[in-house]
C-alpha positions in Angstrom: -13.7 62.0 -2.6 -16.0 59.7 -2.9 -17.6 57.7 -0.6 -15.7 54.5 0.2 -17.2 51.0 -0.9 -17.4 47.7 1.1 -15.9 45.0 -0.9 -18.5 42.3 0.5 -16.4 39.2 -0.4 -13.3 41.0 1.5 -14.8 41.8 4.6 -14.5 39.7 7.6 -17.2 41.4 10.0 -14.6 42.7 12.0 -16.7 45.5 12.9 -13.6 48.2 13.4 -14.9 50.1 10.6 -17.5 50.8 12.8 -16.2 51.5 15.9 -13.7 53.7 14.0 -16.5 55.8 12.2 -16.9 59.4 13.3 -20.3 59.5 11.5 -21.7 56.7 12.6 -22.4 56.3 9.0 -21.3 52.6 9.2 -23.5 49.6 10.1 -23.4 45.7 9.8 -25.7 43.7 7.6 -25.2 39.9 7.6 -21.7 40.0 8.6 -20.7 42.6 6.4 -20.2 46.8 7.0 -22.7 49.1 4.7 -21.8 52.4 4.7 -24.4 55.3 4.4 -24.1 56.8 1.8 -26.6 59.8 3.5 -24.5 59.8 6.7 -21.0 59.0 5.4 -18.5 62.7 5.3 -15.4 60.7 2.9 -13.3 61.0 5.5 -11.3 57.9 4.9 -11.7 56.8 8.2 -12.9 53.5 7.5 -10.7 52.9 4.7 -7.5 53.2 6.9 -9.1 51.2 9.6 -9.9 47.9 8.0 -7.4 45.4 8.5 -8.6 42.9 5.4 -8.6 46.4 2.7 -11.7 45.6 2.0 -12.9 49.0 2.0 -11.7 50.9 -1.3 -12.2 54.6 -2.2 -13.3 55.3 -5.6 -12.5 58.2 -7.5 
């Protein structure tokens, strides 16, 4: 597994991933989700939650 990546062009700033992340590894910057590489546990909750499909896992 790998740390998910946010497609900044697709992110709508809804903050659903921020609320869903059990590791509190996601914050918002300029209305776009940012995933902390240090805090992410690679659980993929954000990938499954994102309604815009802006968060993807890269193998």
